[in-house]
C-alpha positions as protocol buffer text, in pm:
chain_id: "A"
residue {
  index: 1
  type: MET
  ca { x: 2914 y: 11958 z: 10602 }
}
residue {
  index: 2
  type: GLN
  ca { x: 2723 y: 12111 z: 10312 }
}
residue {
  index: 3
  type: ARG
  ca { x: 2916 y: 12216 z: 10005 }
}
residue {
  index: 4
  type: GLY
  ca { x: 2743 y: 12300 z: 9681 }
}
residue {
  index: 5
  type: GLY
  ca { x: 2427 y: 12113 z: 9782 }
}
residue {
  index: 6
  type: LEU
  ca { x: 2620 y: 11795 z: 9871 }
}
residue {
  index: 7
  type: TYR
  ca { x: 2692 y: 11655 z: 10215 }
}
residue {
  index: 8
  type: LEU
  ca { x: 3067 y: 11607 z: 10251 }
}
residue {
  index: 9
  type: THR
  ca { x: 3272 y: 11501 z: 10551 }
}
residue {
  index: 10
  type: SER
  ca { x: 3533 y: 11745 z: 10679 }
}
residue {
  index: 11
  type: LEU
  ca { x: 3800 y: 11524 z: 10519 }
}
residue {
  index: 12
  type: GLU
  ca { x: 3619 y: 11536 z: 10183 }
}
residue {
  index: 13
  type: VAL
  ca { x: 3597 y: 11915 z: 10209 }
}
residue {
  index: 14
  type: ALA
  ca { x: 3972 y: 11930 z: 10279 }
}
residue {
  index: 15
  type: VAL
  ca { x: 4047 y: 11704 z: 9980 }
}
residue {
  index: 16
  type: GLY
  ca { x: 3816 y: 11911 z: 9757 }
}
residue {
  index: 17
  type: ASP
  ca { x: 3987 y: 12231 z: 9872 }
}
residue {
  index: 18
  type: ALA
  ca { x: 4329 y: 12079 z: 9793 }
}
residue {
  index: 19
  type: LEU
  ca { x: 4208 y: 11974 z: 9447 }
}
residue {
  index: 20
  type: ASP
  ca { x: 4077 y: 12326 z: 9390 }
}
residue {
  index: 21
  type: ARG
  ca { x: 4409 y: 12483 z: 9497 }
}
residue {
  index: 22
  type: ALA
  ca { x: 4595 y: 12247 z: 9262 }
}
residue {
  index: 23
  type: GLY
  ca { x: 4366 y: 12343 z: 8974 }
}
residue {
  index: 24
  type: ILE
  ca { x: 4250 y: 11985 z: 8923 }
}
residue {
  index: 25
  type: GLY
  ca { x: 3899 y: 11953 z: 8782 }
}
residue {
  index: 26
  type: TYR
  ca { x: 3683 y: 11690 z: 8952 }
}
residue {
  index: 27
  type: VAL
  ca { x: 3327 y: 11575 z: 9014 }
}
residue {
  index: 28
  type: PRO
  ca { x: 3234 y: 11514 z: 9378 }
}
residue {
  index: 29
  type: GLN
  ca { x: 3013 y: 11220 z: 9473 }
}
residue {
  index: 30
  type: TYR
  ca { x: 3031 y: 11068 z: 9124 }
}
residue {
  index: 31
  type: SER
  ca { x: 2821 y: 10756 z: 9056 }
}
residue {
  index: 32
  type: THR
  ca { x: 2991 y: 10491 z: 8844 }
}
residue {
  index: 33
  type: ARG
  ca { x: 2803 y: 10274 z: 8597 }
}
residue {
  index: 34
  type: THR
  ca { x: 2812 y: 9983 z: 8843 }
}
residue {
  index: 35
  type: GLY
  ca { x: 2670 y: 10182 z: 9133 }
}
residue {
  index: 36
  type: PHE
  ca { x: 2974 y: 10288 z: 9332 }
}
residue {
  index: 37
  type: VAL
  ca { x: 2968 y: 10650 z: 9448 }
}
residue {
  index: 38
  type: LEU
  ca { x: 3318 y: 10794 z: 9440 }
}
residue {
  index: 39
  type: ASP
  ca { x: 3415 y: 11070 z: 9678 }
}
residue {
  index: 40
  type: PHE
  ca { x: 3577 y: 11244 z: 9379 }
}
residue {
  index: 41
  type: ALA
  ca { x: 3625 y: 11154 z: 9015 }
}
residue {
  index: 42
  type: ILE
  ca { x: 3871 y: 11309 z: 8775 }
}
residue {
  index: 43
  type: LEU
  ca { x: 3683 y: 11205 z: 8465 }
}
residue {
  index: 44
  type: ASP
  ca { x: 3931 y: 11292 z: 8190 }
}
residue {
  index: 45
  type: ARG
  ca { x: 4198 y: 11077 z: 8361 }
}
residue {
  index: 46
  type: HIS
  ca { x: 3958 y: 10814 z: 8499 }
}
residue {
  index: 47
  type: ILE
  ca { x: 4089 y: 10862 z: 8854 }
}
residue {
  index: 48
  type: ALA
  ca { x: 3877 y: 10776 z: 9156 }
}
residue {
  index: 49
  type: ILE
  ca { x: 3972 y: 10954 z: 9478 }
}
residue {
  index: 50
  type: GLU
  ca { x: 3848 y: 10808 z: 9804 }
}
residue {
  index: 51
  type: ALA
  ca { x: 3888 y: 11007 z: 10127 }
}
residue {
  index: 52
  type: ASP
  ca { x: 3923 y: 10752 z: 10406 }
}
residue {
  index: 53
  type: GLY
  ca { x: 3840 y: 10887 z: 10752 }
}
residue {
  index: 54
  type: PRO
  ca { x: 3898 y: 10709 z: 11086 }
}
residue {
  index: 55
  type: LEU
  ca { x: 3603 y: 10475 z: 11027 }
}
residue {
  index: 56
  type: HIS
  ca { x: 3810 y: 10313 z: 10751 }
}
residue {
  index: 57
  type: ASP
  ca { x: 4074 y: 10195 z: 11001 }
}
residue {
  index: 58
  type: SER
  ca { x: 3900 y: 9879 z: 11121 }
}
residue {
  index: 59
  type: PRO
  ca { x: 3994 y: 9543 z: 10966 }
}
residue {
  index: 60
  type: ASP
  ca { x: 3642 y: 9502 z: 10822 }
}
residue {
  index: 61
  type: ALA
  ca { x: 3649 y: 9849 z: 10668 }
}
residue {
  index: 62
  type: ARG
  ca { x: 3993 y: 9784 z: 10517 }
}
residue {
  index: 63
  type: LYS
  ca { x: 3860 y: 9464 z: 10366 }
}
residue {
  index: 64
  type: ARG
  ca { x: 3561 y: 9648 z: 10212 }
}
residue {
  index: 65
  type: ASP
  ca { x: 3787 y: 9925 z: 10083 }
}
residue {
  index: 66
  type: ALA
  ca { x: 4022 y: 9671 z: 9924 }
}
residue {
  index: 67
  type: PHE
  ca { x: 3727 y: 9501 z: 9752 }
}
residue {
  index: 68
  type: ARG
  ca { x: 3592 y: 9835 z: 9634 }
}
residue {
  index: 69
  type: SER
  ca { x: 3933 y: 9942 z: 9500 }
}
residue {
  index: 70
  type: HIS
  ca { x: 3970 y: 9608 z: 9323 }
}
residue {
  index: 71
  type: ARG
  ca { x: 3630 y: 9642 z: 9156 }
}
residue {
  index: 72
  type: LEU
  ca { x: 3697 y: 10001 z: 9053 }
}
residue {
  index: 73
  type: LYS
  ca { x: 4028 y: 9897 z: 8898 }
}
residue {
  index: 74
  type: GLN
  ca { x: 3843 y: 9626 z: 8706 }
}
residue {
  index: 75
  type: GLU
  ca { x: 3620 y: 9905 z: 8570 }
}
residue {
  index: 76
  type: GLY
  ca { x: 3929 y: 10090 z: 8447 }
}
residue {
  index: 77
  type: TRP
  ca { x: 3966 y: 10343 z: 8729 }
}
residue {
  index: 78
  type: THR
  ca { x: 4295 y: 10439 z: 8887 }
}
residue {
  index: 79
  type: VAL
  ca { x: 4220 y: 10456 z: 9259 }
}
residue {
  index: 80
  type: LEU
  ca { x: 4383 y: 10705 z: 9494 }
}
residue {
  index: 81
  type: ARG
  ca { x: 4292 y: 10652 z: 9859 }
}
residue {
  index: 82
  type: ILE
  ca { x: 4373 y: 10946 z: 10085 }
}
residue {
  index: 83
  type: HIS
  ca { x: 4389 y: 10839 z: 10450 }
}
residue {
  index: 84
  type: TRP
  ca { x: 4282 y: 11092 z: 10712 }
}
residue {
  index: 85
  type: SER
  ca { x: 4625 y: 11084 z: 10877 }
}
residue {
  index: 86
  type: GLU
  ca { x: 4830 y: 11165 z: 10568 }
}
residue {
  index: 87
  type: ASN
  ca { x: 4928 y: 11499 z: 10419 }
}
residue {
  index: 88
  type: ILE
  ca { x: 4638 y: 11583 z: 10187 }
}
residue {
  index: 89
  type: GLU
  ca { x: 4831 y: 11843 z: 9987 }
}
residue {
  index: 90
  type: LYS
  ca { x: 5110 y: 11592 z: 9919 }
}
residue {
  index: 91
  type: ALA
  ca { x: 4861 y: 11318 z: 9817 }
}
residue {
  index: 92
  type: VAL
  ca { x: 4681 y: 11555 z: 9579 }
}
residue {
  index: 93
  type: GLY
  ca { x: 5016 y: 11681 z: 9450 }
}
residue {
  index: 94
  type: SER
  ca { x: 5100 y: 11325 z: 9346 }
}
residue {
  index: 95
  type: LEU
  ca { x: 4830 y: 11360 z: 9080 }
}
residue {
  index: 96
  type: LEU
  ca { x: 5027 y: 11638 z: 8915 }
}
residue {
  index: 97
  type: GLY
  ca { x: 5355 y: 11450 z: 8887 }
}
């Protein structure tokens, strides 16, 4: 799905819409200094948001995601993974509290 010149999955669009509704500023598809591309970055709080669709449910994908989260944390990011089956509004709302 195209949004602002970027290709985003339907889950990423839903997360972006929830961030917009919550008034949280973010950068979509943000490249870190070590080459990771984050689904969303909240730069002033150094928060990485990853929207994990159904393809992230396999054991191999979970392993890759865990490695990626570990590396991002080593770079100083707080990582929020939003799974496709969870309530997106509630997950985004956790950023406000």
